[in-house]
TORDORO-860782 format. One record per atom (N, C-alpha, C): x, y, z; residue number from 1; atom name. Coordinates in Angstrom, 1 decimal. Layout:
% residues N
+--------+--------+--------+-----+------+
!      u !      v !      w !  nr ! atom !
+--------+--------+--------+-----+------+
!      X !      Y !      Z ! NUM !   CA !
...
+--------+--------+--------+-----+------+
% end
This chain:
% residues 122
+--------+--------+--------+-----+------+
!      u !      v !      w !  nr ! atom !
+--------+--------+--------+-----+------+
!  -50.6 !  -27.1 !   53.9 !   1 !    N !
!  -49.0 !  -27.4 !   54.0 !   1 !   CA !
!  -48.9 !  -27.5 !   52.4 !   1 !    C !
!  -50.0 !  -28.7 !   51.3 !   2 !    N !
!  -49.9 !  -28.2 !   50.5 !   2 !   CA !
!  -50.1 !  -26.9 !   49.2 !   2 !    C !
!  -50.7 !  -25.9 !   50.0 !   3 !    N !
!  -50.7 !  -24.6 !   49.8 !   3 !   CA !
!  -49.3 !  -24.4 !   49.4 !   3 !    C !
!  -48.3 !  -24.2 !   50.6 !   4 !    N !
!  -47.1 !  -23.7 !   51.0 !   4 !   CA !
!  -46.5 !  -24.4 !   49.8 !   4 !    C !
!  -46.6 !  -25.3 !   49.8 !   5 !    N !
!  -45.6 !  -27.1 !   48.4 !   5 !   CA !
!  -46.1 !  -26.0 !   47.3 !   5 !    C !
!  -47.3 !  -26.0 !   47.0 !   6 !    N !
!  -47.7 !  -24.8 !   45.9 !   6 !   CA !
!  -47.2 !  -23.8 !   45.3 !   6 !    C !
!  -46.9 !  -23.3 !   46.6 !   7 !    N !
!  -46.1 !  -21.9 !   46.2 !   7 !   CA !
!  -44.8 !  -21.9 !   46.2 !   7 !    C !
!  -43.8 !  -22.8 !   46.9 !   8 !    N !
!  -42.4 !  -23.1 !   46.5 !   8 !   CA !
!  -42.2 !  -23.7 !   45.6 !   8 !    C !
!  -43.3 !  -24.9 !   44.7 !   9 !    N !
!  -43.1 !  -25.2 !   43.4 !   9 !   CA !
!  -43.4 !  -24.3 !   42.1 !   9 !    C !
!  -44.4 !  -23.3 !   42.4 !  10 !    N !
!  -44.7 !  -22.1 !   41.6 !  10 !   CA !
!  -43.2 !  -21.0 !   41.4 !  10 !    C !
!  -42.7 !  -20.6 !   42.8 !  11 !    N !
!  -41.6 !  -19.8 !   43.4 !  11 !   CA !
!  -40.4 !  -20.8 !   42.5 !  11 !    C !
!  -40.5 !  -22.1 !   42.8 !  12 !    N !
!  -38.9 !  -22.8 !   41.7 !  12 !   CA !
!  -39.2 !  -23.2 !   40.4 !  12 !    C !
!  -40.4 !  -23.2 !   39.8 !  13 !    N !
!  -40.8 !  -23.0 !   38.6 !  13 !   CA !
!  -40.6 !  -21.9 !   37.9 !  13 !    C !
!  -40.7 !  -20.3 !   38.9 !  14 !    N !
!  -40.6 !  -18.9 !   38.3 !  14 !   CA !
!  -39.0 !  -19.3 !   37.7 !  14 !    C !
!  -38.5 !  -19.7 !   39.2 !  15 !    N !
!  -37.0 !  -19.4 !   39.0 !  15 !   CA !
!  -36.3 !  -20.1 !   38.2 !  15 !    C !
!  -36.5 !  -21.0 !   37.5 !  16 !    N !
!  -36.1 !  -22.0 !   36.3 !  16 !   CA !
!  -36.7 !  -21.2 !   35.1 !  16 !    C !
!  -37.6 !  -20.7 !   35.4 !  17 !    N !
!  -38.0 !  -19.9 !   34.2 !  17 !   CA !
!  -37.0 !  -18.7 !   33.5 !  17 !    C !
!  -37.2 !  -18.0 !   34.9 !  18 !    N !
!  -36.2 !  -17.1 !   34.5 !  18 !   CA !
!  -34.6 !  -17.0 !   34.4 !  18 !    C !
!  -34.0 !  -18.5 !   34.7 !  19 !    N !
!  -32.8 !  -18.8 !   34.8 !  19 !   CA !
!  -32.5 !  -19.1 !   33.3 !  19 !    C !
!  -33.8 !  -20.1 !   32.2 !  20 !    N !
!  -33.8 !  -20.1 !   30.9 !  20 !   CA !
!  -34.0 !  -18.9 !   30.2 !  20 !    C !
!  -34.4 !  -18.0 !   30.6 !  21 !    N !
!  -35.1 !  -16.4 !   29.7 !  21 !   CA !
!  -33.2 !  -15.8 !   30.1 !  21 !    C !
!  -32.9 !  -16.3 !   30.8 !  22 !    N !
!  -31.4 !  -15.3 !   31.3 !  22 !   CA !
!  -30.6 !  -16.4 !   30.2 !  22 !    C !
!  -30.5 !  -17.5 !   30.4 !  23 !    N !
!  -29.4 !  -18.6 !   29.8 !  23 !   CA !
!  -29.5 !  -18.4 !   28.1 !  23 !    C !
!  -30.7 !  -18.2 !   27.4 !  24 !    N !
!  -31.3 !  -17.9 !   26.2 !  24 !   CA !
!  -30.7 !  -16.3 !   26.3 !  24 !    C !
!  -30.3 !  -15.3 !   27.2 !  25 !    N !
!  -30.4 !  -14.0 !   26.1 !  25 !   CA !
!  -28.4 !  -14.5 !   26.3 !  25 !    C !
!  -27.8 !  -14.8 !   27.2 !  26 !    N !
!  -26.6 !  -15.8 !   27.3 !  26 !   CA !
!  -26.2 !  -15.4 !   26.0 !  26 !    C !
!  -27.0 !  -16.7 !   25.4 !  27 !    N !
!  -26.7 !  -17.7 !   24.2 !  27 !   CA !
!  -27.1 !  -16.5 !   22.9 !  27 !    C !
!  -27.8 !  -16.0 !   22.8 !  28 !    N !
!  -27.8 !  -14.6 !   21.7 !  28 !   CA !
!  -26.9 !  -13.1 !   22.3 !  28 !    C !
!  -26.5 !  -12.8 !   22.9 !  29 !    N !
!  -25.3 !  -12.1 !   23.4 !  29 !   CA !
!  -24.1 !  -13.0 !   23.0 !  29 !    C !
!  -23.9 !  -14.1 !   22.9 !  30 !    N !
!  -22.5 !  -14.8 !   22.7 !  30 !   CA !
!  -22.8 !  -14.9 !   21.0 !  30 !    C !
!  -23.9 !  -15.1 !   20.8 !  31 !    N !
!  -24.0 !  -14.9 !   18.9 !  31 !   CA !
!  -23.7 !  -13.8 !   18.2 !  31 !    C !
!  -24.6 !  -12.9 !   18.9 !  32 !    N !
!  -23.6 !  -11.5 !   18.7 !  32 !   CA !
!  -22.8 !  -11.0 !   18.9 !  32 !    C !
!  -21.6 !  -11.5 !   19.4 !  33 !    N !
!  -20.2 !  -11.2 !   19.4 !  33 !   CA !
!  -19.7 !  -11.9 !   19.0 !  33 !    C !
!  -20.1 !  -13.0 !   18.3 !  34 !    N !
!  -19.1 !  -14.2 !   17.1 !  34 !   CA !
!  -19.4 !  -13.1 !   16.2 !  34 !    C !
!  -20.5 !  -12.9 !   16.0 !  35 !    N !
!  -20.9 !  -12.1 !   14.6 !  35 !   CA !
!  -19.9 !  -10.9 !   14.5 !  35 !    C !
!  -20.0 !  -10.4 !   15.6 !  36 !    N !
!  -19.1 !   -8.9 !   15.6 !  36 !   CA !
!  -17.8 !   -9.5 !   15.5 !  36 !    C !
!  -16.8 !  -10.2 !   16.2 !  37 !    N !
!  -15.9 !  -10.2 !   16.0 !  37 !   CA !
!  -15.5 !  -10.9 !   14.4 !  37 !    C !
!  -16.5 !  -11.6 !   14.0 !  38 !    N !
!  -16.4 !  -11.9 !   12.6 !  38 !   CA !
!  -16.1 !  -10.8 !   11.6 !  38 !    C !
!  -16.8 !  -10.2 !   12.2 !  39 !    N !
!  -17.1 !   -9.0 !   11.0 !  39 !   CA !
!  -16.1 !   -7.9 !   11.4 !  39 !    C !
!  -15.1 !   -7.8 !   12.6 !  40 !    N !
!  -13.8 !   -7.4 !   13.2 !  40 !   CA !
!  -13.2 !   -7.9 !   11.9 !  40 !    C !
!  -12.9 !   -9.3 !   12.2 !  41 !    N !
!  -11.6 !  -10.3 !   11.8 !  41 !   CA !
!  -11.5 !   -9.8 !   10.4 !  41 !    C !
!  -13.1 !  -10.0 !    9.4 !  42 !    N !
!  -13.1 !   -9.3 !    8.1 !  42 !   CA !
!  -12.4 !   -8.1 !    7.5 !  42 !    C !
!  -12.8 !   -7.1 !    8.5 !  43 !    N !
!  -12.2 !   -5.7 !    8.5 !  43 !   CA !
!  -10.8 !   -5.9 !    8.2 !  43 !    C !
!  -10.3 !   -6.5 !    9.3 !  44 !    N !
!   -8.7 !   -6.3 !    9.7 !  44 !   CA !
!   -7.9 !   -7.5 !    8.6 !  44 !    C !
!   -9.0 !   -8.4 !    7.9 !  45 !    N !
!   -8.2 !   -8.7 !    7.2 !  45 !   CA !
!   -8.2 !   -8.1 !    5.8 !  45 !    C !
!   -9.4 !   -7.1 !    5.6 !  46 !    N !
!   -9.0 !   -6.5 !    4.5 !  46 !   CA !
!   -8.3 !   -5.0 !    4.5 !  46 !    C !
!   -7.8 !   -4.6 !    5.7 !  47 !    N !
!   -7.2 !   -3.4 !    6.2 !  47 !   CA !
!   -6.1 !   -4.4 !    5.8 !  47 !    C !
!   -5.7 !   -5.4 !    6.5 !  48 !    N !
!   -3.9 !   -5.9 !    6.2 !  48 !   CA !
!   -3.8 !   -5.8 !    4.7 !  48 !    C !
!   -4.6 !   -6.5 !    4.0 !  49 !    N !
!   -4.1 !   -6.7 !    2.1 !  49 !   CA !
!   -4.4 !   -5.4 !    1.6 !  49 !    C !
!   -4.8 !   -4.3 !    2.4 !  50 !    N !
!   -4.7 !   -2.7 !    2.2 !  50 !   CA !
!   -3.3 !   -1.9 !    2.2 !  50 !    C !
!   -2.8 !   -2.6 !    3.2 !  51 !    N !
!   -1.7 !   -2.1 !    4.1 !  51 !   CA !
!   -0.9 !   -3.1 !    3.2 !  51 !    C !
!   -0.2 !   -4.1 !    2.8 !  52 !    N !
!    0.1 !   -5.0 !    2.0 !  52 !   CA !
!    0.4 !   -4.1 !    0.6 !  52 !    C !
!   -0.7 !   -4.0 !   -0.2 !  53 !    N !
!   -0.9 !   -3.4 !   -1.0 !  53 !   CA !
!    0.3 !   -2.2 !   -1.4 !  53 !    C !
!   -0.2 !   -1.2 !   -0.2 !  54 !    N !
!    0.6 !    0.0 !   -0.1 !  54 !   CA !
!    2.1 !   -0.2 !    0.1 !  54 !    C !
!    2.8 !   -0.8 !    0.7 !  55 !    N !
!    3.9 !   -1.1 !    1.1 !  55 !   CA !
!    4.4 !   -1.8 !    0.0 !  55 !    C !
!    4.0 !   -2.5 !   -1.1 !  56 !    N !
!    4.5 !   -3.2 !   -2.0 !  56 !   CA !
!    4.9 !   -1.7 !   -3.1 !  56 !    C !
!    3.4 !   -1.2 !   -3.4 !  57 !    N !
!    3.7 !    0.1 !   -3.8 !  57 !   CA !
!    4.7 !    1.0 !   -3.6 !  57 !    C !
!    5.2 !    1.1 !   -2.3 !  58 !    N !
!    6.2 !    1.8 !   -1.6 !  58 !   CA !
!    7.2 !    1.7 !   -1.9 !  58 !    C !
!    7.6 !    0.3 !   -2.0 !  59 !    N !
!    8.8 !   -0.5 !   -2.4 !  59 !   CA !
!    9.0 !    0.0 !   -3.6 !  59 !    C !
!    7.9 !    0.0 !   -4.5 !  60 !    N !
!    8.3 !    0.1 !   -6.2 !  60 !   CA !
!    8.5 !    0.9 !   -6.3 !  60 !    C !
!    8.2 !    2.1 !   -5.5 !  61 !    N !
!    8.3 !    3.9 !   -5.9 !  61 !   CA !
!    9.4 !    3.9 !   -5.3 !  61 !    C !
!   10.1 !    3.3 !   -4.6 !  62 !    N !
!   11.2 !    3.4 !   -3.9 !  62 !   CA !
!   12.4 !    3.2 !   -4.8 !  62 !    C !
!   12.1 !    2.0 !   -5.3 !  63 !    N !
!   13.0 !    1.2 !   -6.3 !  63 !   CA !
!   13.1 !    2.1 !   -7.8 !  63 !    C !
!   12.0 !    2.9 !   -7.8 !  64 !    N !
!   12.2 !    3.8 !   -9.2 !  64 !   CA !
!   12.5 !    4.6 !   -9.2 !  64 !    C !
!   13.0 !    5.2 !   -7.8 !  65 !    N !
!   13.2 !    6.8 !   -7.3 !  65 !   CA !
!   14.7 !    6.0 !   -7.5 !  65 !    C !
!   15.0 !    4.6 !   -6.8 !  66 !    N !
!   16.7 !    4.7 !   -7.2 !  66 !   CA !
!   17.4 !    4.7 !   -8.4 !  66 !    C !
!   16.2 !    4.5 !   -9.2 !  67 !    N !
!   16.5 !    3.9 !  -11.1 !  67 !   CA !
!   17.3 !    5.4 !  -11.4 !  67 !    C !
!   15.8 !    6.1 !  -10.9 !  68 !    N !
!   16.0 !    7.9 !  -11.7 !  68 !   CA !
!   17.3 !    8.4 !  -10.4 !  68 !    C !
!   17.8 !    8.0 !   -9.5 !  69 !    N !
!   18.9 !    8.2 !   -9.3 !  69 !   CA !
!   20.2 !    8.2 !  -10.2 !  69 !    C !
!   19.9 !    6.9 !   -9.9 !  70 !    N !
!   21.0 !    6.1 !  -10.7 !  70 !   CA !
!   21.2 !    6.5 !  -12.1 !  70 !    C !
!   20.5 !    6.6 !  -13.1 !  71 !    N !
!   20.2 !    7.4 !  -13.9 !  71 !   CA !
!   20.5 !    8.6 !  -14.0 !  71 !    C !
!   20.2 !    9.3 !  -13.2 !  72 !    N !
!   20.4 !   10.7 !  -13.2 !  72 !   CA !
!   22.5 !   10.9 !  -13.1 !  72 !    C !
!   22.7 !   10.3 !  -12.1 !  73 !    N !
!   24.0 !   10.3 !  -11.8 !  73 !   CA !
!   25.0 !    9.7 !  -13.4 !  73 !    C !
!   24.3 !    8.8 !  -14.0 !  74 !    N !
!   24.9 !    8.0 !  -15.3 !  74 !   CA !
!   25.2 !    9.5 !  -16.1 !  74 !    C !
!   24.0 !    9.9 !  -16.2 !  75 !    N !
!   23.5 !   11.1 !  -17.1 !  75 !   CA !
!   24.6 !   12.3 !  -17.1 !  75 !    C !
!   25.2 !   12.7 !  -15.9 !  76 !    N !
!   25.8 !   14.0 !  -14.5 !  76 !   CA !
!   27.0 !   13.0 !  -15.6 !  76 !    C !
!   27.4 !   12.0 !  -15.3 !  77 !    N !
!   28.9 !   11.6 !  -15.6 !  77 !   CA !
!   29.1 !   11.8 !  -16.8 !  77 !    C !
!   28.5 !   11.1 !  -17.3 !  78 !    N !
!   28.3 !   11.7 !  -19.3 !  78 !   CA !
!   28.1 !   13.4 !  -19.7 !  78 !    C !
!   27.1 !   13.9 !  -18.8 !  79 !    N !
!   27.9 !   15.5 !  -19.2 !  79 !   CA !
!   29.1 !   16.0 !  -18.7 !  79 !    C !
!   29.5 !   15.7 !  -17.7 !  80 !    N !
!   30.8 !   16.3 !  -17.4 !  80 !   CA !
!   31.6 !   16.0 !  -18.2 !  80 !    C !
!   31.7 !   14.2 !  -18.6 !  81 !    N !
!   32.8 !   13.9 !  -19.4 !  81 !   CA !
!   33.2 !   14.6 !  -21.0 !  81 !    C !
!   31.5 !   14.9 !  -21.7 !  82 !    N !
!   31.4 !   15.3 !  -22.7 !  82 !   CA !
!   31.7 !   16.9 !  -22.3 !  82 !    C !
!   31.4 !   17.3 !  -21.5 !  83 !    N !
!   31.3 !   18.8 !  -21.3 !  83 !   CA !
!   32.9 !   19.9 !  -21.5 !  83 !    C !
!   33.7 !   18.8 !  -21.3 !  84 !    N !
!   35.4 !   19.3 !  -21.4 !  84 !   CA !
!   35.6 !   18.9 !  -22.4 !  84 !    C !
!   35.2 !   18.8 !  -23.4 !  85 !    N !
!   35.4 !   18.7 !  -24.9 !  85 !   CA !
!   34.7 !   19.3 !  -26.1 !  85 !    C !
!   33.8 !   19.9 !  -25.3 !  86 !    N !
!   32.9 !   20.9 !  -26.4 !  86 !   CA !
!   33.2 !   21.9 !  -26.8 !  86 !    C !
!   33.6 !   23.1 !  -25.7 !  87 !    N !
!   33.7 !   24.1 !  -25.9 !  87 !   CA !
!   33.2 !   25.1 !  -26.2 !  87 !    C !
!   32.0 !   25.9 !  -26.4 !  88 !    N !
!   31.0 !   26.9 !  -26.5 !  88 !   CA !
!   29.7 !   25.7 !  -26.8 !  88 !    C !
!   29.4 !   24.6 !  -27.2 !  89 !    N !
!   28.2 !   24.0 !  -27.3 !  89 !   CA !
!   27.8 !   23.2 !  -26.3 !  89 !    C !
!   28.5 !   23.6 !  -24.4 !  90 !    N !
!   28.5 !   22.9 !  -23.4 !  90 !   CA !
!   26.9 !   22.6 !  -23.2 !  90 !    C !
!   26.0 !   24.0 !  -23.0 !  91 !    N !
!   25.0 !   24.4 !  -22.1 !  91 !   CA !
!   23.8 !   23.6 !  -23.3 !  91 !    C !
!   24.1 !   23.8 !  -24.7 !  92 !    N !
!   22.9 !   23.5 !  -25.3 !  92 !   CA !
!   23.0 !   22.0 !  -25.6 !  92 !    C !
!   24.3 !   21.1 !  -25.5 !  93 !    N !
!   24.4 !   19.9 !  -25.9 !  93 !   CA !
!   24.0 !   18.9 !  -24.7 !  93 !    C !
!   24.8 !   19.4 !  -23.5 !  94 !    N !
!   24.0 !   19.1 !  -22.0 !  94 !   CA !
!   22.6 !   18.9 !  -21.7 !  94 !    C !
!   22.1 !   20.0 !  -22.1 !  95 !    N !
!   20.2 !   20.2 !  -22.3 !  95 !   CA !
!   20.0 !   18.7 !  -23.2 !  95 !    C !
!   20.5 !   18.8 !  -24.6 !  96 !    N !
!   19.9 !   18.1 !  -25.1 !  96 !   CA !
!   20.0 !   16.5 !  -24.7 !  96 !    C !
!   21.1 !   16.4 !  -24.3 !  97 !    N !
!   21.5 !   15.0 !  -23.8 !  97 !   CA !
!   20.7 !   14.7 !  -22.6 !  97 !    C !
!   20.6 !   15.7 !  -21.5 !  98 !    N !
!   19.7 !   15.3 !  -20.4 !  98 !   CA !
!   18.5 !   15.0 !  -20.8 !  98 !    C !
!   17.6 !   15.5 !  -21.6 !  99 !    N !
!   16.2 !   15.1 !  -22.0 !  99 !   CA !
!   16.3 !   14.1 !  -23.0 !  99 !    C !
!   17.4 !   13.6 !  -23.7 ! 100 !    N !
!   17.2 !   12.2 !  -24.4 ! 100 !   CA !
!   17.6 !   11.7 !  -23.3 ! 100 !    C !
!   18.5 !   11.6 !  -22.7 ! 101 !    N !
!   18.8 !   10.5 !  -21.3 ! 101 !   CA !
!   17.3 !   10.4 !  -20.5 ! 101 !    C !
!   16.7 !   11.5 !  -20.2 ! 102 !    N !
!   15.1 !   10.9 !  -19.8 ! 102 !   CA !
!   14.3 !   10.2 !  -20.4 ! 102 !    C !
!   14.5 !   10.0 !  -21.7 ! 103 !    N !
!   13.2 !    9.7 !  -22.6 ! 103 !   CA !
!   13.6 !    8.3 !  -22.9 ! 103 !    C !
!   14.6 !    8.1 !  -22.7 ! 104 !    N !
!   15.2 !    6.9 !  -22.9 ! 104 !   CA !
!   15.1 !    6.0 !  -20.8 ! 104 !    C !
!   15.2 !    6.8 !  -20.2 ! 105 !    N !
!   14.6 !    6.5 !  -18.8 ! 105 !   CA !
!   13.4 !    6.0 !  -18.8 ! 105 !    C !
!   12.5 !    7.2 !  -19.3 ! 106 !    N !
!   10.7 !    6.4 !  -19.3 ! 106 !   CA !
!   10.3 !    5.7 !  -20.6 ! 106 !    C !
!   11.8 !    5.2 !  -20.9 ! 107 !    N !
!   11.4 !    4.0 !  -22.3 ! 107 !   CA !
!   10.5 !    4.6 !  -23.0 ! 107 !    C !
!   10.4 !    5.9 !  -23.3 ! 108 !    N !
!    9.4 !    6.7 !  -24.4 ! 108 !   CA !
!   10.3 !    6.9 !  -25.6 ! 108 !    C !
!   11.7 !    6.3 !  -25.8 ! 109 !    N !
!   12.7 !    6.1 !  -27.1 ! 109 !   CA !
!   14.0 !    5.5 !  -26.6 ! 109 !    C !
!   14.1 !    4.9 !  -27.5 ! 110 !    N !
!   15.3 !    3.8 !  -27.7 ! 110 !   CA !
!   16.2 !    4.3 !  -28.4 ! 110 !    C !
!   16.5 !    5.5 !  -29.1 ! 111 !    N !
!   17.2 !    6.4 !  -30.0 ! 111 !   CA !
!   18.8 !    6.4 !  -29.1 ! 111 !    C !
!   19.6 !    6.4 !  -29.7 ! 112 !    N !
!   21.3 !    6.7 !  -28.5 ! 112 !   CA !
!   21.4 !    8.4 !  -28.4 ! 112 !    C !
!   21.7 !    8.8 !  -26.8 ! 113 !    N !
!   22.8 !    9.9 !  -27.1 ! 113 !   CA !
!   23.3 !   10.3 !  -28.4 ! 113 !    C !
!   22.8 !   11.2 !  -29.0 ! 114 !    N !
!   23.9 !   12.1 !  -30.1 ! 114 !   CA !
!   25.0 !   12.3 !  -29.7 ! 114 !    C !
!   26.1 !   12.4 !  -30.1 ! 115 !    N !
!   27.5 !   12.6 !  -30.1 ! 115 !   CA !
!   27.6 !   14.2 !  -30.6 ! 115 !    C !
!   28.2 !   14.7 !  -29.8 ! 116 !    N !
!   29.1 !   16.1 !  -30.2 ! 116 !   CA !
!   28.4 !   16.4 !  -31.5 ! 116 !    C !
!   29.7 !   15.8 !  -32.3 ! 117 !    N !
!   29.7 !   16.2 !  -34.0 ! 117 !   CA !
!   28.2 !   16.1 !  -34.5 ! 117 !    C !
!   27.4 !   15.2 !  -34.5 ! 118 !    N !
!   26.4 !   14.7 !  -34.8 ! 118 !   CA !
!   25.3 !   15.7 !  -34.8 ! 118 !    C !
!   25.3 !   16.4 !  -33.7 ! 119 !    N !
!   24.7 !   17.9 !  -32.7 ! 119 !   CA !
!   24.9 !   18.8 !  -33.5 ! 119 !    C !
!   26.4 !   18.8 !  -33.7 ! 120 !    N !
!   27.4 !   20.1 !  -34.0 ! 120 !   CA !
!   26.4 !   20.4 !  -35.4 ! 120 !    C !
!   26.4 !   19.2 !  -36.7 ! 121 !    N !
!   25.8 !   18.9 !  -37.9 ! 121 !   CA !
!   25.0 !   19.6 !  -38.5 ! 121 !    C !
!   24.1 !   19.2 !  -37.0 ! 122 !    N !
!   22.5 !   19.9 !  -37.4 ! 122 !   CA !
!   22.3 !   20.8 !  -37.6 ! 122 !    C !
+--------+--------+--------+-----+------+
% end
C-alpha cells in the first residue's frame, strides 16, 4: 500500500513539475511576444512618422507647383499684353521677360521686368 501511495505521490510530483515547466515556458513565450509587439509598435511609429513627413513634402511640392503655375499664367498674361504693342521685338522681349520672371519666381533676383523701351535702348 505504501509503495502504491509512493508511486502516486511520485506521479503527482512529476505532473506538478511538468505543469510548472509548462507554466514557465508560457511565461517566457508571453515575454517574447510582448517584446516582439513592442518592436513592431516602434517600427509602426517610425513608419508613420516617415509617412507624415512624406505627406508634408508632397503637400509642399503641390503648393510649389501651384505657385509655379500661377506665375506661369501671370507671365503669359503679361507677355500677351506686351506682345501686341511690340511689333518686331515680340520674340526676344518675350524670351527676356520669361527668363526674368522665372528668376524672380525662384527668388534669384528682385529686379523688375524691363519695359519694351528699356530693352530697345540696350
